[in-house]
DOSE-227605 format. One line per 5 residues: number of its first residue (from 0); their letters; for each residue x negated, y negated, z of N, C-alpha, C, O, CB. Coordinates in steps of 0.2 Angstrom, whole numbers, plus 5000, padded with zeros to 4 digits. Each point is the difference from the previous one (the first is absolute). Glycine has a CB too. Example, Ala and Ser with C-alpha at 12.3 -4.5 7.8 and 13.67 -1.06 7.14 Angstrom:
2
0) as) 4934,5028,5039,5004,4994,5000,4996,4994,5000,4995,5001,5003,5014,5005,5003  4993,4989,4990,4996,4994,5001,5004,4995,5003,4997,4994,5001,4997,5009,4989
This chain:
209
0) mstgg) 5143,5175,5258,5000,4993,5002,4995,4998,5003,4998,5003,5005,5011,4997,4995  4987,4994,4998,4993,4998,5000,4999,4999,5008,5004,4998,5004,4995,4997,4983  4994,5007,5012,4998,4996,5009,4997,4994,5001,5000,4997,4994,4996,5013,5009  5003,4987,5002,4998,4994,5000,4991,5001,4996,4998,4996,4996,5012,5000,5017  4987,5009,4989,4992,5001,4996,5002,4999,4994,4999,4995,4998,4994,5012,5009
5) eqvdv) 5010,4997,4987,5002,5000,4996,5001,4994,4996,4996,4998,4996,5006,5012,5009  5004,4985,4997,5000,4994,5000,4995,4993,4999,5000,4996,4996,5008,5011,5009  4988,4996,5001,4994,4995,5000,4995,5003,4993,4995,4997,4997,5005,5001,5018  5001,5008,4985,4994,5002,4993,5002,4996,4995,4996,4997,4997,5002,5015,5005  5010,4989,4997,5001,4996,4993,4998,4992,4999,4996,4997,4996,5014,5011,5004
10) rehae) 4992,4990,5006,4999,4993,5001,4992,4997,4999,4998,4995,4999,5013,5007,5009  4986,5003,4993,4992,4998,5000,4998,5002,4992,4997,4995,4997,4999,5008,5017  5006,5002,4983,4999,5000,4994,5003,4995,4995,4997,4998,4994,5001,5013,5010  5009,4987,4998,5001,4993,4994,4997,4997,5002,4997,4997,4995,5012,5002,5003  4988,4999,5008,4997,4993,5002,4993,5001,4996,4997,4994,4998,5009,5004,5015
15) adevs) 4991,5007,4987,4993,5001,4998,5000,4999,4989,4996,4998,4996,5002,5012,5018  5009,4994,4984,5002,4997,4995,4998,4995,4996,4997,5000,4995,5009,5003,5009  4998,4990,5002,5000,4996,4999,4995,4996,5000,5000,4996,4996,5008,5008,5006  4987,4996,5001,4994,4997,5001,4996,5002,4994,4998,4996,4996,5002,5005,5016  5001,5006,4987,4995,5002,4994,5002,4995,4993,4997,4997,4995,5003,5018,5010
20) ssqvv) 5008,4985,4995,5002,4997,4994,4998,4992,5001,4997,4997,4995,5015,5012,5003  4988,4989,5007,4998,4993,5000,4993,5000,4998,4998,4995,4997,5010,5002,5011  4987,5006,4993,4994,5001,4999,4997,5000,4993,4994,5000,4998,5008,5005,5013  5002,4996,4985,5000,5002,4993,5000,4993,4997,5003,4995,5001,5003,5017,4999  4988,4989,4994,4998,4993,4999,4999,5002,4992,4997,5004,4997,4996,4991,5016
25) vqddp) 5012,4998,4984,5001,5000,4993,4995,4997,4997,5000,4994,5002,5011,5007,4999  4984,5001,4994,4994,4997,4995,5003,4998,4996,5005,5003,4997,4987,5003,5004  5006,4988,4996,5001,4995,4994,4994,5003,4996,4995,5002,5002,5010,4987,5004  4999,5009,4988,4994,5002,4995,4995,4995,5000,5001,4994,5001,5006,5013,4991  4986,4998,5005,4995,4996,5003,4998,4994,4996,5001,5000,4994,4995,5011,5010
30) eptpa) 5003,4983,4998,4998,4995,4995,4996,5002,4993,4996,5004,5000,5004,4988,5012  5001,5005,4983,4994,5001,4995,4993,4997,5000,5001,4994,5001,5009,5009,4994  4986,4999,5003,4994,5000,5001,4996,4995,4993,5003,5000,4994,4998,5013,5014  4995,4984,4993,4997,4996,4992,5000,5005,4997,5004,4999,4996,4989,4991,5007  5003,5016,4997,5000,5003,4996,5006,5004,4996,5000,5001,4994,4991,4998,5012
35) sqrvd) 5013,5004,4998,5007,5002,4998,5003,4994,4998,5006,5000,4998,4996,5009,5009  4996,4986,4992,5004,4994,4995,4997,4998,4995,5003,4998,4995,5001,4997,5014  4990,5007,4991,4997,4999,4992,5000,5006,4996,4999,5000,4994,4994,4991,5010  5008,5015,5000,5002,5007,4994,5008,4997,4999,5001,4999,4994,4991,5015,5010  5013,4985,5000,5007,4999,4998,5000,4995,4994,5003,5002,4995,5001,4999,5017
40) fgahl) 4992,4993,4990,5001,4995,4995,4996,5001,4992,5003,4998,4995,4998,4996,5016  4993,5010,4989,4999,5003,4995,5004,5004,4996,5000,4999,4994,4992,5000,5011  5011,5006,4998,5004,5006,4997,5005,4997,4997,5003,5003,4995,4996,5005,5014  5004,4983,4994,5005,4999,4997,4998,4996,4994,5003,5000,4994,5002,5001,5016  4991,4996,4992,4995,4996,4993,5000,5005,4993,5003,4999,4995,4987,4996,5015
45) eanyq) 5006,5012,4993,5001,5003,4994,5005,5001,4997,5000,5002,4994,4994,5001,5009  5011,4997,5001,5006,5006,4996,5005,4994,4997,5004,5002,4995,4996,5011,5016  4999,4979,4991,5004,4995,4998,4996,4997,4996,5004,4998,4996,5003,5001,5013  4988,4999,4991,4996,4994,4995,5001,5002,4993,5000,4995,4996,4990,5001,5012  5010,5008,4990,5001,4999,4992,5006,4999,4997,5001,4997,4995,4991,5009,5004
50) rlvaq) 5012,4997,5004,5009,4996,4999,5000,4995,5002,5000,4996,4995,5006,5011,5006  4994,4992,5004,5001,4992,5001,4996,4996,4996,5004,4996,4998,4998,5006,5012  4992,4997,4987,4996,4999,4995,5004,5000,4994,5001,4995,4998,4990,5008,5008  5013,5002,4991,5003,5001,4996,5007,4994,5000,5002,4998,4995,4991,5016,5006  5008,4986,5004,5007,4996,5001,4999,4995,4999,5003,4997,4996,5002,5009,5010
55) lyait) 4990,4992,4998,4999,4990,5000,4997,5000,4992,5002,4995,4997,4993,5001,5019  5001,5008,4980,4998,4999,4995,5008,4998,4994,5001,4995,4996,4987,5015,5010  5015,4996,4995,5007,4997,4997,5004,4993,5001,5002,4996,4996,4999,5015,5006  4998,4989,5004,5001,4992,5001,4998,4994,4999,5003,4995,5000,5000,5010,5004  4988,4996,4996,4997,4994,4999,4998,5000,4993,5000,4994,4997,4996,5004,5015
60) ldpge) 5003,5006,4985,4997,5003,4993,4994,4998,5001,4999,4995,4997,5010,5003,4995  4985,5004,5012,4994,4995,5001,4996,5008,5004,5001,5002,5006,5004,4981,4996  4993,5019,4996,4997,5007,5005,4995,4998,5005,4999,5003,5006,5001,5005,4985  4997,4986,5007,4997,4996,5005,5002,4998,5008,4998,5002,5005,4999,4994,4983  5009,5000,5010,5004,4999,5006,5004,5006,5003,5000,5001,5006,5002,4988,4989
65) ahdvv) 5000,5015,5001,5002,5005,5002,4994,5005,5006,5002,5003,5004,5008,4994,4984  4985,5004,5010,4995,5002,5005,5000,4995,5007,4999,5001,5006,4994,5006,4984  5006,4986,5008,5000,4996,5005,5007,4998,5005,4999,4998,5006,4992,4998,4984  5013,5005,5008,5007,4997,5004,4998,5009,5005,4996,5000,5005,5016,4990,4984  4990,5015,5007,5001,5005,5005,4993,5001,5005,5000,5003,5006,5009,5003,4983
70) qdays) 4987,4993,5009,4992,4999,5002,5001,4996,5007,4998,5001,5006,4995,4998,4980  5010,4996,5013,5000,4994,5007,5006,5004,5003,4999,5000,5006,4996,4986,4989  5011,5016,5001,5006,5003,5005,4995,5006,5005,5000,4999,5006,5013,4998,4984  4985,5008,5008,4996,5003,5005,4994,4998,5003,4997,5003,5005,5006,5004,4990  4996,4988,5003,4994,4996,5007,5005,4997,5004,4998,5001,5006,4991,4995,4987
75) rawkr) 5016,5001,5006,5003,4996,5005,5003,5006,5006,5000,5000,5006,5004,4990,4984  4999,5016,5006,5003,5007,5002,4994,5004,5005,5002,5003,5005,5004,4999,4983  4988,4998,5012,4996,5003,5005,4999,4996,5007,4999,5003,5005,4995,5003,4985  5007,4987,5009,4998,4994,5006,5006,5002,5004,5000,4998,5006,4993,4991,4988  5012,5015,5003,5005,5002,5007,5004,5008,4997,5006,5001,5000,4997,4983,5004
80) wpevg) 4993,5019,4994,5001,5007,4998,5005,5006,5004,5004,5004,4997,4987,4992,5000  5006,5001,5011,5004,5002,5004,5007,5000,5000,5004,5005,5001,4988,4993,5004  5010,4996,4994,5006,4998,4999,5005,5003,4993,5006,5002,5000,4988,4988,5006  5000,5007,4989,5003,5003,4994,5002,5007,4998,5006,5003,4998,4988,4989,4999  5000,5011,5004,4998,5008,4999,5006,5005,5004,5002,5005,4998,4984,4991,5003
85) sgpdp) 5016,4999,5004,5006,5005,5005,5008,4997,4998,5005,5002,5003,4985,5000,5010  5009,4993,4983,5006,4998,4999,5004,5005,4994,4997,5005,4998,4998,4983,5007  5011,5009,4993,5004,5005,4997,4998,5002,4991,5001,5004,4996,5009,4991,5014  4987,4999,4989,4998,5001,4993,4994,4997,4999,5001,4994,4998,5010,5006,4999  4984,5001,5003,4992,4997,5000,4999,4996,4990,4998,4996,4997,4995,5017,5016
90) tgwvr) 5012,4993,4987,4998,4999,4992,5003,4993,4998,4996,4997,4996,5003,5015,5001  5008,4987,5004,5005,4995,4998,4994,4994,5003,5000,4994,4997,5015,5013,5003  4982,4994,5007,4997,4991,5002,4997,5000,4996,5001,4994,4997,4998,5004,5014  4995,5007,4987,4994,4997,4995,5003,4998,4993,4997,4995,4997,4994,5012,5008  5016,4995,4992,5001,5000,4995,5004,4991,5000,4999,4995,4995,5000,5020,5003
95) rvavr) 5005,4984,5008,5002,4994,5002,4996,4996,5000,5000,4996,4995,5007,5007,5011  4986,4998,4999,4996,4993,4999,4995,4999,4993,4996,4996,4999,5004,5004,5014  5001,5004,4983,4996,5002,4993,5006,4996,4996,4999,4994,5000,4993,5019,5003  5013,4989,4995,5006,4994,4996,5001,4994,5002,5001,4996,4995,5005,5012,5005  4993,4990,5007,5000,4993,5003,4993,4996,4998,4999,4994,5001,5009,5012,5008
100) sthrs) 4988,4998,4989,4995,4997,5000,4999,4998,4991,4996,4996,4999,5000,5011,5014  5007,4996,4984,5001,4997,4993,5002,4996,4998,4998,4997,4995,5003,5011,5003  5004,4988,5006,5003,4994,5001,4995,4994,4998,5002,4995,4997,5006,5010,5011  4985,4996,4995,4995,4995,5002,4998,5000,4991,5000,5005,4996,4995,4998,5020  5003,4989,4982,4999,5000,4992,4992,5000,5000,4997,5000,4994,5014,4994,5001
105) wrral) 4986,5005,5013,4993,5000,4998,4996,5005,4998,4995,4999,4997,5005,4994,5011  5002,5013,4992,4999,5006,4997,4999,4999,4993,4995,4999,4996,5011,5007,5014  4998,4995,4988,5002,4998,4992,4995,4994,4999,4996,5001,4996,5017,5002,5003  4987,4989,5003,4994,4996,4998,4993,5003,4999,4996,5000,4996,5010,4992,5010  4993,5011,5001,4992,5003,4999,4997,5005,4992,4995,5001,4997,5007,5000,5019
110) grlgl) 5007,5004,4983,4997,5002,4993,5001,4996,4995,4997,5001,4995,5005,5009,5008  5001,4986,4998,4999,4995,4994,4993,4997,4998,4998,5000,4994,5013,4996,5009  4984,5001,5003,4996,4999,5003,4993,5005,4998,4994,5000,5000,5015,4995,5009  4994,5010,4988,4995,5005,5001,4997,5003,5006,4995,5004,5000,5005,4990,4991  5004,5003,5016,4996,5004,5004,5002,5006,5004,4997,5000,5005,4997,4990,4994
115) arprs) 5011,5013,5000,5002,5005,5001,4998,5008,4995,5003,5000,4994,5006,4990,5012  4988,5013,4996,4999,5003,4996,5006,5009,4999,5001,5004,5004,4985,4988,4999  5016,5006,4991,5005,5005,4998,4998,5009,4999,4995,5002,4997,5011,4986,4998  4998,5014,5008,4999,5009,5000,5006,5004,4997,5006,4998,5001,4987,5000,5010  5005,5007,4986,5007,5001,4992,5002,5007,5006,4997,5003,5004,4996,4995,4977
120) igdgd) 5013,5003,5016,5006,5005,5004,5002,5002,4995,5002,4997,4995,5001,4998,5014  4998,5012,4991,5003,5005,4992,4994,5001,4994,4994,4998,5000,5019,4997,5002  4991,5009,4995,4996,4999,4994,4999,4997,4994,4996,5002,4996,5004,5003,5009  5003,4990,4995,5001,4993,4994,5003,5002,4994,4999,4997,4995,4990,4996,5009  5016,5014,4996,5005,5004,4995,5005,4994,4998,5001,4994,5003,4998,5019,5002
125) srtga) 5002,4990,4989,5007,4994,4996,5006,5000,5006,5004,4995,5000,4995,5008,4984  5001,5002,5020,5006,5002,5003,4999,4993,5007,5005,4997,5001,4996,5020,4995  4994,4982,5006,4997,4997,5006,5001,4991,4997,5002,4996,5004,4989,5017,5001  5007,4985,4989,5000,4995,4997,5009,4997,5001,5002,4996,5003,4986,5007,4989  5015,5002,5003,5005,4999,5000,5006,4998,5005,5005,4997,4998,4989,5008,4996
130) llaal) 5004,4999,5013,5002,5000,5007,4998,4994,5002,5004,4996,5002,4996,5015,5001  4994,4988,4997,4998,4992,5004,5003,4994,4994,5001,4994,5003,4986,5012,5004  5013,4994,4989,5001,4995,4995,5009,4998,5001,5002,4995,4998,4987,5010,4992  5014,5001,5013,5008,5000,5002,5001,4997,5007,5005,4998,5002,4997,5012,4991  4992,4991,5010,4999,4998,5009,4999,4990,4997,5003,4996,5002,4988,5019,5007
135) arltp) 5004,4986,4987,4998,4991,5001,5004,4996,4996,4999,4995,4998,4989,5008,5003  5018,5001,4997,5006,4995,4997,5004,4996,5005,5002,4995,4999,4999,5012,4992  5000,4999,5016,5002,4997,5005,4996,4995,5005,4994,5000,5001,5013,5010,4998  4997,4986,5003,4998,4995,5007,4996,5005,5004,5001,5006,4999,5011,4985,5002  4984,5005,5003,4997,5005,5005,5006,5001,5006,5000,5005,5003,4986,4990,4995
140) aerrv) 5019,5001,5002,5007,5004,5007,5002,5005,4997,4999,5005,5004,5007,4986,5000  4997,5011,4989,5002,5006,4995,4994,5004,5002,5002,5005,5003,5004,4989,4987  4989,5004,5009,4994,5008,5000,5002,5002,5006,5003,5005,5001,4984,4992,4993  5012,4999,5012,5000,5003,5005,5007,5004,5004,4999,5005,5004,4990,4987,4995  5015,5005,5000,5007,5003,5000,5000,5007,4994,5001,5005,5003,5005,4981,5001
145) vvlfh) 4994,5014,4990,4999,5007,4996,4996,5004,5003,5003,5006,5000,4998,4990,4990  4992,5003,5013,4994,5006,5001,5003,5002,5007,5000,5006,5001,4989,4989,4992  5013,5002,5011,5003,5002,5008,5004,5003,5000,5000,5006,5003,5000,4986,5001  5006,5005,4990,5007,5005,5001,4999,5008,4996,5002,5005,5002,5006,4983,4997  4987,5011,4995,4999,5007,4995,4995,5003,5002,5001,5006,5000,5003,4989,4991
150) mvgmt) 4989,5003,5010,4996,5000,5003,5001,5004,5007,5001,5006,5001,4997,4985,4991  5002,5005,5012,4999,5001,5007,5006,5003,5003,5000,5004,5005,4991,4987,4996  5015,5007,4996,5005,5004,5003,5004,4999,5005,5004,5004,5002,4991,5001,4996  5003,4985,5003,5004,4997,5004,5008,4997,4999,5002,4999,4994,4987,4999,5008  5013,5002,5002,5008,4998,5000,4998,4992,4999,4995,4996,5001,5011,5014,5008
155) rseia) 5002,4988,4989,5001,4992,4999,4999,4997,5005,4996,4995,5001,5011,5005,4993  4996,5002,5010,5000,4997,5010,4993,4998,5000,4998,4994,4999,5010,5014,5009  4987,4998,4992,4993,5002,5001,4996,4994,4997,4995,4997,5004,5008,5014,4995  4998,4988,4995,4997,4996,4997,5002,4992,5000,4997,4995,4999,5001,5016,4994  5009,4989,5009,5002,4993,5002,4996,4997,5005,4998,4994,5000,5013,5009,4997
160) aleqv) 4989,5002,5008,4997,4997,5008,4991,4998,4999,4997,4995,5002,5013,5014,5005  4988,4997,4989,4991,4998,4997,5001,4993,4998,4998,4996,5003,4998,5016,4991  5008,4988,4999,4999,4993,4996,5003,4995,5003,4999,4995,4996,5000,5010,4995  5006,4994,5014,5002,4996,5004,5006,4997,4994,5001,4994,5000,4988,5004,5008  5014,5007,4990,5005,4995,4997,5008,5005,5001,4999,5005,5004,4990,4986,4986
165) stgtv) 5016,5008,5006,5006,5003,5000,4998,5007,4997,4995,5001,4997,5011,4988,5002  5001,5016,5003,4999,5006,4996,5003,4995,4993,4997,5002,4995,5006,5010,5015  5000,4985,4990,5001,4999,4994,4998,4995,4994,5002,4999,4995,5004,5004,5013  4989,4996,4995,4994,4997,4996,4997,5005,4998,4998,4999,4994,5002,4993,5011  4996,5014,4999,4998,5006,4997,5003,5003,4994,4997,5003,4995,5000,4999,5016
170) rdrlg) 5009,4999,4990,5006,5004,4995,4998,4995,4994,5001,5003,4995,5010,5003,5013  4988,4986,4992,5002,4998,4995,4994,5001,4998,5000,5001,4994,5009,4993,5007  4984,5006,5001,4993,5003,4997,4999,5005,4997,4996,5001,4995,5000,4994,5013  5008,5010,4994,5000,5005,4999,5003,5000,4991,4998,5002,4994,5003,5001,5020  5005,4995,4989,5004,4999,4991,4997,4997,4995,5000,5003,4994,5009,4995,5011
175) rahlv) 4987,4997,4997,4996,4997,4995,4994,5004,4998,4998,4998,4995,5006,4993,5009  4994,5012,5000,4994,5005,5000,5003,5003,4994,4997,4998,4995,4999,5003,5017  5008,5005,4988,5003,5004,4999,5000,4999,4992,4999,5004,4996,5006,4997,5015  4997,4993,4987,4999,4998,4991,4995,5002,5000,5001,5003,4995,5004,4987,5002  4989,5011,5005,4992,4998,4997,4998,5008,5001,4998,5003,4996,4999,4981,5008
180) vsegl) 5004,5018,5003,4996,5007,5004,5005,5006,5000,5004,5000,5005,4987,4992,5004  5008,5011,4986,5006,5007,5000,5000,5003,5006,4995,5000,5004,5004,5003,4985  5005,5001,5013,5003,5002,5006,4994,5007,5002,4999,5001,5006,5016,4995,4990  4982,5007,4998,4993,5004,5001,4995,4997,5004,4995,5003,5002,5007,5002,4988  4998,4989,5012,4994,4997,5004,4999,5005,5005,4994,5002,5000,5008,4986,4998
185) adelp) 5002,5015,5008,4997,5004,5005,4997,5004,4998,4994,5001,5003,5011,4996,5003  4997,5010,4989,4996,5004,4994,4995,4999,4998,4995,5004,5001,5014,4998,4996  4990,4991,4999,4994,4997,4996,4994,4998,5003,4994,5001,4998,5015,4995,4996  4994,5000,5013,4995,4997,5003,4993,5003,5001,4995,4999,4997,5014,4997,5007  4992,5009,5002,4994,5006,5003,4997,5005,4995,4995,5004,5002,5013,4996,5010
190) svlgi) 4995,5001,4981,4997,5002,4997,4996,4997,4995,4995,5004,4997,5011,5003,5007  4996,4986,4993,4997,4995,4996,4994,4997,5004,4994,4999,4997,5018,4997,4996  4989,5003,5014,4995,4996,5006,4994,5007,5002,4994,4999,5002,5020,4991,5006  4988,5016,4989,4996,5005,5004,5000,5002,5004,4995,5003,5002,5001,4995,4995  5010,5002,5009,5000,5003,5006,5002,5006,5000,5005,5002,4997,4997,4989,5008
195) paeha) 4994,5015,4998,5001,5005,5003,5008,5001,4999,5003,4995,5000,4987,5003,5007  5014,5008,4993,5005,5003,5001,5002,5000,5007,5006,4999,5001,4991,5007,4990  4998,4995,5014,5000,5002,5008,5002,4994,5003,5004,5000,5004,4987,5007,4996  5005,4985,4996,5000,4994,5002,5005,4997,4998,5000,4994,5001,4990,5007,4999  5016,5001,4997,5005,4995,4997,5005,5001,5004,5001,5005,5003,4997,4996,4986
200) dphdd) 5005,4993,5014,5006,4998,5002,5006,5004,4999,5001,5001,4994,4994,4988,5005  5009,5014,5007,5009,5003,4997,5002,4995,4998,4997,4995,5002,5008,5012,5006  5001,4994,4985,5002,4996,4999,5007,5001,5000,5001,5005,4998,4988,4993,4998  5017,4999,5005,5007,5003,5003,5003,4993,4996,5000,4994,5000,4999,5015,5015  5005,4997,4980,5004,4994,4994,5007,5000,5004,5005,4997,4998,4989,5006,4988
205) erqs) 5006,4999,5019,5008,4998,5005,4999,4997,5005,5005,5000,5004,5001,5009,4994  4987,4986,5006,5002,4997,5003,5003,4993,4999,5000,4997,4995,4993,5010,5008  5010,4991,5004,5003,4994,4998,4999,4996,5004,4997,5001,5005,5011,5003,4990  4994,4989,5003,4997,4995,5002,5001,4998,5008,4997,4995,5002,5005,5002,4986
């Protein structure tokens, strides 16, 4: 049987525990500093720039434009890097901006006027020439979907959202493109364009629409 003094002691301990628990402060993660953001951005740029340029080159068939649109996309990303860098897919954000930039015809007009300086990608061998010749027989819209589907590994639904068209339109464009470019595009493009194996995007043959 407990005495009155023991009951008081128990209550005092319980109250002390409640006070100590209420004093526990949960610390939020520290805000990223400008220096840490620059380091994070630079690491992302180094890891993904070459791969993104190769993908955009396969879409534009213009090495100068491929560099330009990726650089422009990264410039936009840097202005909002705290948001983009902490998002679920920073690389996808940069790629989306770059791909949408290829819809603008003024870049190609600059090239025709000789105002854009082309830069070479790949080693210029016969495989490169044959593949780029096949891609050149596609429309720009068909090139975008076939590169995004086979080389990047995006689903038809994801491509449709990026292109702002229906999944049926994406499927039709892929069907027409397959008459010109073989199903081996995902395997051929990285090696032809000189992308190191560690930079190649994964390809899933069973991905669904």
